[in-house]
N, C-alpha and C positions, 0 to 999 in steps of 0.2 A: 702847572700850578704847584706852588710849594705846599708841602704837607702841613705846615703850621697855619697857612692861610685857609686851607680847606678844613682843618680841624676847628678853627674859630668859626667858620661859616656853618659847619655841622652843629656846633654848639648853639649858635644863634638860631639856627633852623628849628631848634626844639622849644624856643621861647613860647610860641603860641600854644603848643601842646601842653606845656607845663602850666601856663596861666589858665587854661581851660580844664585842667585836671585830666587830660587825656594821656596819661602815662602809666606805666606799670607801678611806679612808686605811689602815685595818687590812688590807684586801685588798692594797693596793699596797705598804705599808711594814712590815706585820707587827706583832708583839707590842708594840713600843714605842709604838704609838698608842692603847693601851688605858687610859691615864690621863686621866680627865676633868678638865678645867680649869674652875674656877668662873668666873662672869661677871667678877669683879674681877681674875682672873688672865690673861684673854685680852687680846689687843691691841685697840686702838681699831678697827683695820681689820677684825678678826674680829667685833667688836660691830656695826660698820656692815653687815657681811654679814647678820647676824641682823635688823637693822632693815629691810634691803631685803626680806628674806623676809616680815617682818611687814607692811610696806606692801603688798606684792603680795597677801597674803591678805586684808587689810582692804579693799582695793579690790574684791575679788571675792566676799567672803562677809560675812554678818552674824555678827560674833563678839562675844559678851558673856561676861563673867566669871560663872561659875556660883556661886551662893550655896550653901554647904554648911552645913546645920544640924547642930549637934552636940547 
C-alpha cells in the first residue's frame, strides 16, 4: 500500500471521532473542533503528519487493501 493512500485513509478514519467530539482537540478547545476537514482542505503540514503515521504503521505491520466484492 502506498504511503499517500494509507495517509488519506488514516485521515478519513478520524472523521467520526471529530464529528462526535471524541478527540484531544475537542477536549481541549471544545465544540469548534467538531468540523471535519477533508484531505484537500488541510494544510500540507497536517498531511505530512498523516504520512508520518502511515510510515510508522507500514514499518511495523503488514497492511494490504481489502478487496470488497459487491
